C-alpha positions in Angstrom: -5.1 6.0 6.7 -6.6 9.5 5.7 -5.0 11.2 8.7 -1.6 9.5 8.1 -1.7 10.6 4.4 -2.6 14.2 5.3 0.3 14.5 7.7 2.6 13.4 5.1 1.2 15.9 2.5 1.1 18.8 5.0 4.7 18.1 5.9 5.9 18.0 2.1 3.9 21.0 1.5 5.5 23.0 4.4 8.8 22.0 3.3 8.3 23.1 -0.3 6.8 26.4 0.7 9.8 27.2 3.0 12.0 26.6 -0.2 10.1 29.4 -2.4 7.2 27.1 -3.1 6.7 26.0 -6.8 8.0 28.6 -9.2 7.8 31.2 -6.6 4.2 30.4 -5.5 3.1 28.8 -2.4 1.7 25.2 -2.9 -1.8 25.1 -1.5 -3.7 21.8 -0.6 -7.5 21.4 -0.5 -8.9 18.4 1.3 -12.0 16.4 0.8 -12.8 13.0 2.8 -13.9 10.0 0.5 -14.1 7.8 3.7 -12.8 5.1 1.4 -16.1 4.8 -0.3 -16.4 4.9 -4.0 -19.5 7.0 -4.1 -18.2 9.5 -1.7 -15.0 9.6 -3.6 -17.0 10.7 -6.8 -18.6 13.3 -5.1 -15.5 14.7 -3.5 -13.6 14.5 -6.8 -16.4 16.5 -8.7 -16.2 19.1 -5.9 -12.5 19.5 -6.1 -12.6 19.6 -10.0 -15.8 21.9 -10.3 -15.6 24.1 -7.2 -11.9 24.4 -6.3 -10.8 23.9 -9.9 -7.6 22.0 -8.9 -5.4 20.7 -11.7 -4.2 17.7 -9.6 -5.5 15.4 -6.8 -3.6 13.2 -4.6 -5.8 10.2 -3.9 -7.6 8.0 -3.3 -5.9 5.7 -0.8 -8.2 2.7 -1.7 -8.2 1.1 -5.0 -11.9 0.8 -5.3 -12.4 4.6 -4.7 -9.5 5.4 -7.2 -11.0 3.1 -9.8 -14.3 5.0 -9.4 -12.8 8.3 -10.0 -10.2 7.5 -12.6 -12.8 7.9 -15.6 -13.7 11.5 -14.1 -10.0 12.3 -13.9 -9.6 11.6 -17.8 -12.9 13.3 -18.7 -12.3 16.3 -16.9 -8.4 16.3 -17.6 -7.3 16.5 -14.0 -4.2 14.8 -13.0 -4.9 12.0 -10.4 -2.1 10.6 -8.4 -2.7 7.8 -5.9 -0.2 7.1 -3.3 -1.6 3.7 -2.4 -4.0 2.1 -4.8 -2.3 -0.9 -6.2 -5.1 -2.9 -8.0 -4.1 -4.2 -11.3 -7.1 -2.7 -13.0 -5.5 0.7 -12.6 -2.7 0.1 -15.0 -3.6 1.9 -18.3 -6.6 3.5 -16.5 -6.1 6.7 -18.8 -3.6 9.3 -19.6 -4.1 11.4 -16.5 -4.1 8.6 -13.9 -0.8 7.9 -12.0 0.2 6.1 -9.0 3.3 5.9 -7.0 2.9 2.7 -5.4 3.6 -0.4 -7.2 0.7 -2.6 -8.7 -0.5 -5.9 -7.0 1.0 -7.7 -10.1 4.4 -6.8 -8.6 3.5 -7.2 -5.0 1.5 -10.6 -5.5 4.2 -12.2 -7.6 6.9 -11.3 -5.2 5.4 -13.0 -2.2 4.3 -15.9 -4.3 7.9 -16.4 -5.4 9.3 -15.8 -1.8 6.6 -18.3 -0.4 7.5 -21.2 -2.8 11.3 -20.6 -3.2 12.5 -19.1 -0.1 10.0 -20.6 2.5 9.5 -23.9 0.5 5.6 -23.7 1.1 3.8 -26.0 -1.1 0.1 -25.5 0.2 -1.4 -22.2 0.9 -4.7 -20.7 1.8 -5.8 -17.3 0.8 -8.1 -15.2 3.0 -8.7 -11.7 1.6 -10.9 -8.5 1.6 -13.8 -8.7 -0.9 -13.1 -5.5 -2.9 -10.9 -4.5 -5.9 -7.8 -4.4 -3.8 -8.3 -7.9 -2.4 -9.5 -9.5 -5.5 -6.8 -8.1 -7.6 -3.9 -9.3 -5.4 -5.5 -12.7 -4.7 -5.7 -13.5 -8.4 -2.2 -12.4 -9.0 -0.8 -14.3 -5.9 -2.8 -17.6 -7.0 -1.7 -17.5 -10.6 2.0 -16.9 -9.6 2.0 -19.5 -7.0 0.5 -22.2 -8.9 2.7 -21.6 -12.0 5.6 -22.1 -9.7 4.2 -25.7 -8.7 2.2 -24.5 -5.4 -1.3 -25.5 -4.6 -4.0 -23.0 -3.3 -5.8 -25.3 -0.8 -8.6 -22.7 0.3 -9.9 -19.3 -0.8 -11.9 -17.3 1.6 -13.1 -13.8 1.7 -14.5 -11.2 4.1 -16.2 -7.8 3.6 -14.3 -4.6 4.2 -14.5 -3.6 7.8 -15.3 -7.0 9.1 -14.7 -7.9 12.6 -15.4 -11.6 12.9 -13.3 -14.2 10.9 -13.9 -17.3 12.9 -15.9 -19.0 10.1 -13.4 -18.5 7.5 -10.4 -19.3 9.7 -12.3 -22.6 10.9 -12.6 -23.7 7.1 -8.9 -22.8 6.5 -7.7 -24.7 9.6 -9.8 -27.8 8.2 -7.5 -28.1 5.2 -4.3 -27.7 7.2 -2.1 -25.4 4.8 1.5 -24.7 5.0 0.8 -20.9 5.1 -2.1 -18.4 5.1 -1.8 -15.5 2.8 -4.1 -12.8 4.2 -5.0 -9.5 2.4 -6.8 -6.6 3.9 -6.6 -3.3 5.8 -7.1 -2.8 9.6 -9.2 -6.1 9.6 -5.7 -8.0 9.8 -5.3 -7.1 13.5 -8.5 -8.9 14.7 -8.1 -11.5 12.1 -4.8 -12.7 13.6 -6.0 -12.2 17.2 -8.9 -14.7 16.5 -6.7 -17.1 14.5 -4.4 -17.2 17.7 -7.5 -17.8 19.9 -8.5 -20.6 17.6 -5.0 -22.2 18.0 -4.4 -21.8 14.4 -0.3 -21.8 14.5 0.6 -21.3 10.8 2.9 -19.2 9.0 1.0 -16.0 8.0 2.0 -14.1 4.9 0.6 -10.6 3.9 1.2 -7.6 1.9 2.4 -3.9 2.5 -1.1 -3.0 4.0 0.0 -5.0 6.9 2.7 -2.5 8.1 0.3 -0.4 10.0 1.1 0.0 13.8 -2.6 -0.3 14.6 -2.3 -3.9 13.1 0.4 -4.7 15.5 -1.6 -3.1 18.5 -4.6 -5.2 18.0 -3.0 -8.4 17.3 -0.4 -8.3 19.8 1.8 -11.5 20.0 -0.4 -13.1 17.3 1.5 -10.7 14.6 5.0 -12.2 15.6 6.4 -13.8 12.7 4.1 -12.5 10.1 6.1 -12.0 6.8 5.0 -9.5 4.2 6.0 -7.8 1.1 6.8 -4.1 1.6 7.7 -1.0 -0.3 11.2 0.3 -0.3 10.2 2.8 2.5 12.0 1.7 5.7 11.9 4.1 8.7 14.9 2.3 10.1 17.0 2.1 6.9 19.6 4.8 8.1 19.4 6.5 4.5 20.0 10.3 4.9 16.6 11.1 2.9 14.5 8.8 5.2 16.2 9.8 8.4 15.6 13.4 7.6 11.9 12.8 6.7 11.3 10.6 9.8 13.0 13.2 12.1 10.8 16.1 10.6 7.6 14.1 10.9 8.2 13.0 14.5 9.1 16.6 15.4 5.8 17.8 13.9 3.4 15.0 15.0 5.3 13.2 17.7 5.1 9.8 16.0 7.0 7.6 13.4 5.4 7.9 10.0 4.0 4.9 8.3 3.7 3.9 4.6 0.5 6.0 4.0 2.5 9.1 5.2 5.7 8.2 3.3 4.0 7.7 0.0 1.8 10.6 0.3 4.7 12.8 1.2 6.3 11.5 -2.1 3.4 12.1 -4.0 3.3 15.7 -3.0 6.9 16.2 -3.7 6.4 14.6 -7.1 3.5 16.7 -8.2 5.7 19.7 -7.0 8.7 18.7 -9.0 6.6 18.0 -12.1 5.1 21.6 -11.8 8.5 23.2 -11.1 10.0 21.5 -14.3 7.0 21.8 -16.7 4.4 24.3 -15.4 1.1 24.6 -13.7 -1.2 23.6 -16.6 -2.7 20.0 -16.3 -1.1 18.6 -19.3 2.2 20.0 -18.3 1.9 18.4 -15.0 1.0 15.1 -16.6 4.1 15.2 -19.1 6.3 16.4 -16.0 5.2 13.3 -14.0 6.0 10.9 -17.1 9.4 12.5 -17.4 10.4 11.8 -13.7 13.1 9.3 -13.4 14.8 8.0 -10.2 13.2 10.6 -8.0 14.9 10.2 -4.7 11.8 9.7 -2.5 11.5 8.3 1.0 9.9 5.3 -0.6 13.2 4.6 -2.7 13.9 5.8 -6.3 10.6 6.4 -8.1 10.2 6.5 -12.0 6.9 6.2 -14.0 6.3 4.1 -17.0 4.1 5.1 -19.9 0.9 3.5 -18.2 1.5 5.9 -15.2 2.8 3.0 -12.9 5.5 3.4 -10.6 8.8 1.5 -11.0 10.1 0.7 -7.6 11.9 -2.1 -5.8 10.2 -4.0 -3.0 11.3 -5.6 0.3 10.4 -8.7 2.3 9.8 -7.8 6.0 8.8 -9.6 9.2 7.4 -8.9 12.5 9.9 -9.5 15.3 9.0 -8.6 18.9 6.3 -6.1 18.0 8.5 -4.3 15.5 8.5 -4.2 11.5 12.0 -5.3 10.5 13.6 -6.5 7.3 13.7 -10.2 6.7 17.1 -11.2 7.0 17.2 -14.8 5.8 17.9 -18.1 7.7 17.7 -16.5 11.1 14.2 -15.2 10.3 13.1 -18.5 8.8 9.7 -19.7 10.2 9.6 -22.7 12.5 8.3 -26.0 10.9 4.6 -26.0 10.4 2.5 -27.0 13.3 0.2 -29.9 12.0 -1.5 -30.4 15.1 -5.2 -29.4 14.8 -6.7 -28.2 18.0 
């Protein structure tokens, strides 16, 4: 994830600097690696603030790490802009904390509504990573789904970085759900592969974190048919802004940019725009971000509300023949649930 984000940031930085930088000054980026760990994130943030004296930080990518450094950002008055941290707890985390990814409150409710109304799923099991991200989105999905008349028949968790999910999957199989909502990171590839090996043929639902080529590589055919909520970024959309970004990224790195690269690219452009309009001082950057409306990012038109949360549309996508594609309605509808328990 960090490598994808770095590539997106560097592509944006190079484009900005080729166009005379920000107010005639070259944009410079300093990197620290949190390794997705809250304690390491705190150390990294303190170094960036006290040694490098940066006015703004892009990160963290993980909600748990961003939650750990948010108080420090407010205390030291450094703008913190996370491209991918979606935990509901970040809403209202302080005047210097922003994110250009939608809250799980939005994503969880979107998938709950889709599962109940569009897929007609009545009984859903949840299998999620046991951290701030997983817990947050699990609560939102559960609340929204049950309010619509659905039933959560099982709730299982796994630790971040887990590789064995057979125990949880076996328990879920025993209650025979219509669908299984899976929330995690790169654990989702082996999770789906093990579900397939156990003969668990159910409709799997997921989140934007599912859109990772590594997940498809590991899961193979077990990923086919997974439906997930996605950000507005679609490398196949044909929109001119997106096409230009994808082409430039492929020319520079030899690969199609994923959601982490796209949102980090947008975050860099958003910070540059805020500085270009308002100035380089921290409060000027903060006010500049709050003033951004309908920024034409590669992840869609982006605006910010008073809480520092992004306002963006969402998509529903599906895996078809090893590709992430937009869900297009009836022709993509899942087959009837296989109620045979092997």
